N, C-alpha and C positions, 0 to 999 in steps of 0.2 A: 197703722203699722202692725197692730196686733193681728188683724185679719190676714195681712200679708205673710206674717211669720207662721201662721197656722195653715197656710195653703199647702196642700199635699205636694210633695216633691215628685216631679215627673220622672218616670223610669228612664234610665239612660239608653238601654238597648230595646228598641221597640220590635216586637215579633211580627205584628201585622195590624191591619185595620179592616173592620167590616163596615162598608158603606151601603146605602140602599141600592147601589148599582153595581157593586163589585166587591171582591176580596182582594187585598194586596198583602202578600205574605213574604217574609224573608225566609226562604227555605233552602236547605242544602241541595245543590244540584251538581251533576257531573259535568265539568267544563267541556269534556270531549263531546258529550251528547249535545250540549248547547251549540257548540261549534258546528256540528253536523247540520243542525236545523238552520243555522245561519247560512251555511253553504247551499242547502237545498233551496232556500229563498231568503235573501238578506232581509233582516227585520224580524223573522220568526223567533230567533234565539232571544232577542231583546224583549219581545212580547211575552215569551214564556217566563222571563224574569220580572214581569210586571213593569218593564221600562217602556210604557206605552208610547210616549211622545217620540222618542228616538226610533222605536220599532216601527211605528206607523209611517214615519217619514222615510225610513229605509225601504219599506215595502212600496211606497209610492215611487220612490227612485228606481227600484228594481223594475217595476212594470213600465215606467216611462222610458227609461234608457234601454232596457232589454228589447222592448217592442220597436223603438226607433232604430236600434242597431241590428235588428233581425237576428239576434243571437240564437234563439231557440230554433229558428228555421235553419240556420247554418249548422246547428248541432245535428238536426235530423239528416241534412244532406251529407254531413261528414260521416256519420255512422252507417249510412246506407250506401257509401261509396261514391257519392256525387261530389267529389272534391272541388271541381271547377265551379259548380253551382254554388257551393258553400262560400268560396272566395268572392264570387260575384255578388251574392246577396247581402253580405255584411257591409254595413256603413262604418267605415274606419273612424270617422269623427266621433261617433257615439260610443264605439267600442273602447277607445282610449279613455273616455270618461268613465266607462263602466268598471273597468278592471280595478282601479285604486279603491273605489268605494266598496266593491265586492270583497276585496281582501281586508279592508278596514272592518267591515261588518263581522267577519269571522274572527279577526283578532280581538276586537273590542268586546265581543260577546264572551270570549274566554276570560279576558281581563276582569270584566264586571262580575262574572260568575265566581271567580276566585275571591274577589273582594267581598261580595255578598255572603259567601260561605263563612267567612270569618265572623261577620256580624250575626249570621244565623246561629252559629255555635254559641256565641256570647248570649244571644237572646234565649236560646234553649236552656242555658244554665242560669237564667235569671227568672225565677218564678213570677216576680211582679210584672214581667213583660206580658204574661198571659192574663193576669188579673185585670189589666187595663183594657182588654179587648171586650167590647160590648157584644153579647151573643145575639142581639137583635137591634136593628136600626130602622127607623120609620120616618118617612117624609110624607108630604101631601100627595105624591103621585107614585111612590114606590116604597117597597120595604125589602129587607134582606135579613137572614137569620142563619145562625150556625146550627146545623143538624147533619147527621150522617146521611150521605147519599150514595147511590150505587154506581161505582165506576163503570161497570159493564153497561149500564143504561146510557152513560155519557158516551161510551164507545159506540153503542148502537145508533144513537141519534146523529153522531158525527158521520157515520157511514151512510145514513139516509140522506143527510144534507150537511156538509161542513158548516160549522157555526152553531148548529142546534145543540150539540153536546156542551158547548160553552154556555149557551143560554140556559140549559138544564141546571148547571151549577151556578147560575146567576153571575157569570162573568160577562156582563153585557158589552163593555167596550170591545173586547177581542171577538166576542161572539158575533155581533152585528158587523164588525169590520171584515171578518172572514167570510161571512155570508154575502156581503155586498160584492167583495172581490170574486167570490165563487160565481155569482150570477153574471158579473161582467165577463168572466172567462168563458162561461157557458155560451153566452150570446155571440161573442166574437169568434169563438172556436167552431160555431155551428154544431155544438155537441148534441143537442136534442134531436135535430133532424138526422144526424149520423147514427144515433141510437136506434131511431126508427128503421133506417136502412139495414143496420146490423141485425136486428131481430127478425127481419123478414128475409134475411139471407143475401141481401144485396151488398156484399162486402166491398166491392170495387167502388160503388157509388158512395159508400160511407167514407172511404179513403179519399175520394176526390173532393168531397164537400168540407172535410175537416181542414181547419187552418193550422198548420204545424206550429206556427209561431205562438198561438194561444193554447193549444191543447197540451203542450209540454208543461204548462203551469199546474195542471190538474193533479198529477201524482203528488207533488209537494204539498198542495193545499189539502188533499184528502189525508195523506199520511200525517201531516202535522196536526190537523184538526182532531183526528182520532187519538193520537198519542198524547197531545197536550191536554185534552179534556179528561182523559183517563188519569193521567199523572196528577193534574191539579185537583181532581175530585178526591184522590187519595190524600193529597196534602191538606185539603179542607177538612176531611174526616179526622186526620191526626190533630189538626188545630182544635177542632171541637172537643176531642178527647182530652187534650192537655188543658184546655181552658176550663172544662167541666171538672177535671180532676183537681185543679188548683182551687176552684170554688168550693168543692166538697170538703177538701182538707182544711180550708180556712174556716168554713162555717159549721161543719159537722164532725169535728174531732175534739170535742170538749174533754179536757183532762180529767174531769170528775167522773166520766163514764167508765174509766178503768176500775175505779173503786166499786162500781155497781156490778161489773163483770166478776170481780173477785169475791164479792159478798152476796151475790144474788141467791146462791144456793142456801144461804142461811135465813133468807127472808121468806116467810110463808106467802105463797100465792104469787110470787114474782118469777119471771123467766125472760129469756132472750129469744127473739126470732131472728135467725140468720138467713139472709137471702142473697142471691147472686143476680147481677144485672149487667147488661152491656151498657156502654156509654150512649145514652139517648136522652132526649128531653123527657121521655116517660119516667125516667128515674127521678128527676126533679119534681115532676107532677105527683109522683107517689109520695115523696117526702112532704110536699105541701099539703097533700090530702091527709097524711098522718097527723100533721100539726093541726090541721083544721078539726080533726076528731079528738083532740085532747092529748096527743103524744107530744110532750114538750121537746124543744130542740136539744136540751141536755140529755135526753134519753134516746137520741138517734146518733149513731156512729157510722161513718163511712170509711172504707179502706179501698181507695183506687189502687189497682194492681199495676204499678208503673215500672216495676223492675224489668230491665231489658237485657238481652244478650250483650256481653261486653263489646263496647264500641271500638272501632279502630282509632288509631292516633289521630289527633286533630290535623296534623300536617298531611296525612293520607286523605282525610275527608275533604279538606280544602282543595287539594289538587285533583280530586276526582278518582280516588281509588275504588274500583268496583262499579257495577252497573245495577240498575233497578229493573224490575220485571217490565217487559215489553219495550225496552230501549232498542234492542236489536231487532225485535219483531217489526216495528214500523219503519226503522231506518232501512233495513234490507228490503222490506216490502215496497217502500217508496222507490228505491233504486231499480228493483226488478220491474215495477210498474212503468217507470220511466223508459227503460229499455224496451219493454213490451210495446209501448206506444210508438217509439221510434221505429222499431223493426216491423211494426204492424202496417206501416205505409208501403212495405214491399212484400209482406207475407200475405197469404190467403187468410182471410178472417178479419183483416182491418185493424186499425190502431185501438179501437175500443175493446174488442174481444181480447186481443193480446195484452192490452194494458191490464184488464181484469185478471187474466191468467197470471201475468207477472206479479200482480198485487197479492193474490192468494198463495202462489208458490213462494214468493219472497217472505210473506208474513209467516207461512208455515215453517220455512227454514230458519227464519229469525227467531221464532218462538222456541224451536228446539235448541238453538244456540243460547237463548236466554235461560232455559231450564238447565243447561249444562253449566253455565256461568254461575247460576244461583243455587247449584246443587247443595252446597254446604248450608246455605241459609234455610232451605226447605227441610233438611235433616234436623237442623236446630229447632225449627218450629214444631216438628213432629215430636221431638223429645220433650218440649215444653207442654204439649198437649193442648186441648181446646177447652174453653170454659168462659165464664163471665169475666168482665173487666173491672167490676166494682163489687165489693162485698158490703152489704148493708146490714147493720145490727140494730135491732130495736128492742129496748128494754121496756117491759110493760107488765101490767097486772095480768093474771091468768084470765080474768073476765074479758080482756081486750084482745086476746090472741086471735079469736075468730075474725074480728073486724080487721085486724092488721093483715092477716092472711088474705082476706078478700081484697083489700086495697092493693096489696102487692101483686096478686094474680091478675087483677084488673089492669095493672100497668106493666104486664108482660115480664114478670120476673122469670129468670131461667130455672129457678128452683129454690126451695127454702127448707129450713129445718127448725123446729121448735126445740130448744134445749131446756129441759125441765130439771127439777131438783134432783131427781134420782140419777141423772146423767153424771157419771164420774169423770168422763173425758170431755173437756170443753174445748171447742175449736175457736181460736182467736183470729 
């Protein structure tokens, strides 16, 4: 009974979990954006919310029913003015099955987003939710860890091949799933032979060998893979920052350190070394190295700079007020690419060339719109300025200062200052 009573109480609102094969995070999302990706291809919105089981089933449903109903082929015929062919090619039995599930996927993705936003806010306001996240998990065949990764690299690899961006951030279920469907679409659309004909200038041949039913899946797959990998990479970086901030505040904010700061100028040969760091694993490595060389835990004080610009009301956040960077970029890019592919069947240049033109033009227009929407946020960031994310203060003897500085520089400090006895102004 005693052991049961001493068991640590589990946190009520869980922020996320790091497994060897994936991250699963409850993150605030814009319901409108999630609805859009569910409309682009049912299931994508749910996968973005880490609702894998429902999302994967909806994606299978989309491919199975869409292909049997010839919906994409009918879309191409409709937009190119071949209305009679569009009517003839559609299988009514499958279309009537398709419509209810398509509408459900859009509606349900919005409903789930709003519900999860509520729990995301509660988790963000519960520090213990981050304390319970293990920064590294290891099994016999795989491992995963929290560390900052570059969103633009996730974007780059997703453009090379959809799915690779997700693999870069170790989101293996969605990464391999997207990659498999991408390969299936390439094969049945005759995409690679069409690329060959396009690059040698045989545009008519490229149009003839491309399968319109399958090629129309590609813009959605490309747009989603790039956007989702970028957005989720940013989310994982934020999770790493918050988890490390909570750890540092719990472990390296000893109350007795304040006395040392106020009294150190009266102690002969004692001083403080103040350094600035970004949130990285190098910061924790530096702290452990300092402890290894005799700097006690009580003489190390960390100050994560967690203050943010005033947030909007919870009701606005839950319902999706505002957009994040690249929301419109890839949404509009996907739409333009889709129409580029459709009209490429009747224009000189072929679907591939016009699809790429549509993608780049759409992404460019969407990016300008994103910049306009987020103009106030960019101004606020400029006012805040740029600098480190954590201030590290080490109290030590004068003889240890050189060693402390070497350790901090070896672990990529952004800058440091030694505050000596003669300094009258002390920065806290």
